[in-house]
C-alpha positions in Angstrom: -6.4 0.2 -82.5 -6.1 -0.2 -78.6 -5.9 -3.9 -77.4 -9.0 -5.1 -75.0 -7.9 -6.0 -71.5 -8.3 -9.2 -70.2 -10.6 -8.6 -67.0 -9.6 -12.3 -65.6 -5.9 -11.1 -65.8 -5.7 -7.4 -64.6 -2.2 -6.7 -64.3 -2.5 -3.1 -62.3 0.7 -1.5 -62.8 -0.6 1.1 -61.1 -0.8 -0.5 -57.9 2.1 -0.3 -55.4 4.1 -3.1 -54.8 4.7 -3.8 -51.1 7.8 -5.5 -49.8 6.8 -8.1 -47.5 4.2 -8.1 -44.4 5.3 -5.1 -42.3 7.9 -2.7 -42.1 10.6 -5.6 -41.6 12.1 -7.6 -38.9 14.5 -4.9 -37.7 11.2 -3.5 -36.0 10.9 -6.8 -34.4 14.6 -6.6 -33.3 14.0 -3.4 -32.2 11.2 -4.3 -30.0 12.6 -7.0 -28.7 15.8 -5.1 -27.9 13.7 -2.0 -26.3 12.0 -4.7 -23.8 15.3 -6.5 -22.9 16.9 -2.9 -22.5 13.8 -2.2 -19.9 14.7 -5.2 -18.0 18.5 -4.7 -17.7 17.6 -1.3 -16.7 15.5 -2.2 -14.0 17.7 -4.5 -12.9 20.6 -2.4 -12.7 18.6 0.5 -10.9 17.2 -1.9 -8.3 19.6 -5.0 -7.6 18.2 -5.8 -4.5 15.0 -7.3 -5.9 15.5 -11.1 -5.6 14.9 -12.8 -8.8 13.8 -16.0 -6.8 11.1 -14.0 -5.5 8.9 -14.2 -8.8 8.9 -10.4 -9.3 11.3 -10.7 -12.2 9.4 -13.2 -13.7 6.0 -11.4 -14.0 8.2 -8.7 -15.7 8.9 -11.3 -18.3 5.5 -12.3 -18.6 4.1 -8.9 -18.8 6.9 -8.0 -21.2 5.7 -10.6 -23.9 1.9 -9.7 -23.3 3.4 -5.9 -24.5 5.5 -7.4 -27.4 2.1 -9.4 -28.7 -0.1 -6.2 -28.5 2.8 -4.1 -29.9 3.4 -6.3 -32.9 0.1 -5.5 -34.3 1.8 -2.5 -35.4 4.9 -4.4 -37.3 2.1 -5.6 -40.0 0.3 -2.3 -40.8 1.8 -1.8 -44.2 0.6 1.6 -45.0 1.8 3.4 -41.6 4.8 5.4 -42.1 7.5 4.4 -40.7 7.9 7.5 -38.6 4.3 6.9 -37.0 5.5 3.1 -36.6 8.1 4.1 -34.3 6.3 6.9 -32.3 3.5 4.3 -31.4 6.3 1.6 -30.6 7.9 4.0 -28.4 4.2 5.0 -26.6 3.7 1.3 -26.2 7.4 0.5 -24.5 6.5 3.6 -22.5 3.1 2.4 -21.3 4.7 -1.3 -20.5 7.6 0.3 -18.4 4.9 2.0 -16.3 2.9 -1.0 -16.0 6.1 -3.4 -15.3 7.4 -0.9 -12.5 3.9 -0.4 -10.9 3.4 -4.0 -10.6 7.1 -5.1 -9.5 7.4 -2.4 -6.7 3.7 -2.6 -6.0 4.8 -3.3 -2.1 6.9 -0.3 -2.0 4.4 2.0 -3.5 1.9 0.7 -1.2 4.5 1.5 1.9 5.0 5.1 0.4 1.3 5.6 0.7 1.1 4.4 3.9 3.7 6.8 5.2 1.9 9.6 3.4 -1.2 8.9 5.4 0.4 8.5 8.8 2.0 12.0 7.9 -1.4 13.4 7.2 -3.2 11.4 10.0 -1.1 11.3 13.0 -3.5 9.1 14.9 -3.7 6.6 12.3 -1.2 3.6 12.8 1.0 2.7 9.9 2.2 -0.9 9.1 5.9 -1.0 8.3 6.2 -4.7 8.7 4.9 -7.7 9.7 3.8 -7.1 13.0 5.1 -3.7 13.4 3.2 0.0 13.2 4.7 3.6 13.5 2.7 6.2 15.3 3.6 9.7 14.5 3.3 12.4 17.1 0.1 14.8 16.9 -0.6 18.4 18.1 1.1 18.9 21.5 3.7 16.5 21.0 1.8 13.3 22.3 1.3 10.0 20.5 -2.3 9.4 19.8 -3.7 6.9 18.2 -7.0 5.2 17.0 -7.6 1.4 17.9 -10.3 -0.5 17.5 -11.8 -2.1 20.9 -14.7 -4.6 20.5 -14.9 -3.6 16.8 -15.2 0.1 17.2 -13.0 2.6 16.7 -11.4 4.5 20.0 -8.7 7.2 20.0 -6.4 6.5 22.7 -3.5 8.8 24.2 -0.3 6.2 24.7 0.6 6.8 28.4 3.7 5.1 29.7 2.9 6.5 32.9 -0.8 4.8 33.3 -0.7 1.3 34.4 -4.0 0.1 32.7 -6.0 1.0 29.7 -8.1 3.6 30.8 -11.5 4.0 28.8 -13.5 7.4 29.3 -17.1 6.6 30.2 -18.0 8.2 27.0 -15.9 5.5 25.2 -16.8 2.8 27.4 -20.8 3.1 26.8 -19.9 3.2 22.8 -18.1 -0.4 23.1 -20.5 -1.9 25.0 -20.1 -1.1 28.5 -23.1 0.6 30.9 -20.8 3.0 33.3 -24.2 3.0 35.6 -23.7 -0.4 36.2 -20.2 -1.0 37.3 -18.5 -0.8 40.3 -15.8 1.6 40.7 -13.2 0.1 43.1 -9.9 0.7 41.5 -8.1 4.1 43.1 -5.7 5.9 40.5 -3.3 8.7 41.5 -3.5 11.3 39.1 -2.5 14.8 38.3 -5.6 15.7 39.6 -5.6 14.1 42.8 -7.2 10.3 43.7 -9.1 8.6 40.7 -11.6 6.0 40.6 -11.9 3.1 38.1 -14.2 0.0 37.2 -12.4 -3.0 36.4 -13.3 -4.5 33.0 -12.3 -7.0 30.6 -12.0 -6.1 26.6 -13.3 -8.8 24.2 -10.6 -7.5 22.1 -8.2 -4.5 21.1 -6.1 -4.0 17.6 -4.1 -1.5 16.4 -3.3 -2.4 12.6 -2.1 -6.0 12.5 -1.5 -6.1 16.4 -4.2 -7.7 18.3 -4.7 -8.8 21.8 -8.1 -10.4 23.2 -9.6 -11.0 26.6 -7.4 -8.0 27.7 -8.0 -5.9 31.2 -8.9 -2.6 31.2 -10.6 -0.1 33.5 -13.2 2.4 33.2 -13.2 6.0 34.5 -15.3 7.4 36.7 -15.0 10.9 35.7 -15.1 12.1 32.3 -11.9 12.0 29.9 -11.1 14.1 26.9 -9.1 10.9 25.9 -9.0 7.2 26.6 -5.5 6.0 27.8 -3.5 3.2 26.3 -1.3 2.2 29.1 1.4 -0.2 30.3 -1.5 -3.3 30.2 -1.6 -3.1 26.5 2.3 -2.1 25.9 3.5 -4.8 28.3 2.1 -7.5 25.8 4.1 -6.2 22.8 7.5 -7.9 22.2 8.8 -4.2 22.3 8.3 -0.5 22.0 10.4 2.3 21.1 10.3 5.9 20.4 13.0 7.5 17.3 12.6 11.1 17.1 8.7 11.9 16.5 8.0 8.2 15.8 6.9 5.4 18.2 7.2 2.1 17.1 5.3 -0.7 18.3 6.5 -4.6 17.5 4.5 -7.7 18.1 
């Protein structure tokens, strides 16, 4: 006669017997070693990064967050070990991208600015504090978009021009009425004598380089481009041409 089983003390001999709370401490060690190896690799590849700058401190913080997120994998008892390792590798890869992206965000931003400068030569590229680069455009001339009285104006950089010279169309766009101006200045140009009206710009900016109350002239005759002349360039700390790049420093 088969003995009756006690429902209050059911010894289920068919149930699997686990060996603890997860795949084991060795996976914890593997996770920590992977993060430490990643940090060591980054330090080796980029020794110029200053630990005192706080970048690597941020790496440690983000690494700790990654470890907490990934640790959930270590306590899932029924996931095969191969799948656990595969998931762990994915987490480490995601963490590596996040850590590198955060730590070198300034470098990536600079790279983006340089690419923008190649695609749009008239767009000044900020390459340092108070330093911009302008690349040559079509025809080998330096053209740049500046903000004049809050309005974008395209200029041709001309070291042969003594003033900032606005075309009548650009002058009207930034707030001047050419019909009300007095054209008392005379300029020698390739096409003969030209006349201009003295004005004063509220402000002019190229990227981080900014000046206010800047004297300029409005040309009487139409122009294809306004000119950025020595009135602006003389206020800079320096400017120089390196190959096809004009560098302005404030």
